[in-house]
C-alpha angles and dihedrals in degrees: 000000000000114000095237090054091048091052093047091049089058087066100238096112147338123284092255092051088048088060088055091051091050092049090048091059097238095120123084129187116202090344097310125109111243120201100159114107112224094038112151128218128208132211108283096027114134112227120190134186113205088341096309117113117240124202134206098238135173116278117251127194119190127179118204130192095216120214123214121269095044121114119224099231139104092238131003119212089202089059094236120153112279133202089242089071089061095054101032092111095047097092145337092245119094107251130185134207115257105228118328148266116210120246096263095045127088137196141065120012123167125212127193146147090221101111094183094056094041091057092048091052095048105033113109089230091061099049110185127208116257128180123201133193104215123199113198133196091243142010115294111231121230089241091058091045087056091049091051092047091051092049136252135239110230130180091274097044144279120332130184127178119230090229139352133185142149109281096202121039090205097047121046090189089076117079134179114214130186117199141158100200119107096196115142115277088343098155094048092047093051092058094038089057088063095047101265129126119217108228095180134009121191125182105214100171133034126174094328096320123116138190094244111147092354112117121211112279093018131108138202138186118257115252119245088252092054091049091052090048092055094045094047095043088233095153137071 
């Protein structure tokens, strides 16, 4: 197996990033620094990154329906509740959140040790479809719905949702919004720019995955079909 593939399969990074680590001289094989791209490793070889051994382990894919008040981080210095506490019993492998949901947001969050897939799902060049159920502090006017649909210019540039509509025919303060952008707090900032406050934000769809039969605060493993779908990009 090629060394970059071995490193990527450990979950710490993508194959391309593994090439950068090799070139930087921070990878050793059996105690020797290896900088040559294309190097192959054999069963029993000891591969280390900055002195820490990395292992070619099975790939794990866990989907969480995140509740509010949990921080998307591996470890929080402020000792707040983290999403890792919710999935700590899922597997023995070290998994990482793919992207993030802010503390006050809820909904779908994927975890994996598949560095290649994680990069593909979060890289700006591979923008993935996300759908949010947005609960506002007041009714959203039709005029503002039209402004949102046409796109807004925020401090970090222009943004336009792929689709937007009222989510509840009886309550115009609930909006459904489809978007591909992964910019920080983008949904909240869109509504804030028009004078609304987001009381609740729930991600109900991410890269072909939905919350169906997944209660809040619970997790499940992806099915083989879902894993193939993500790897083959066979979703919207």
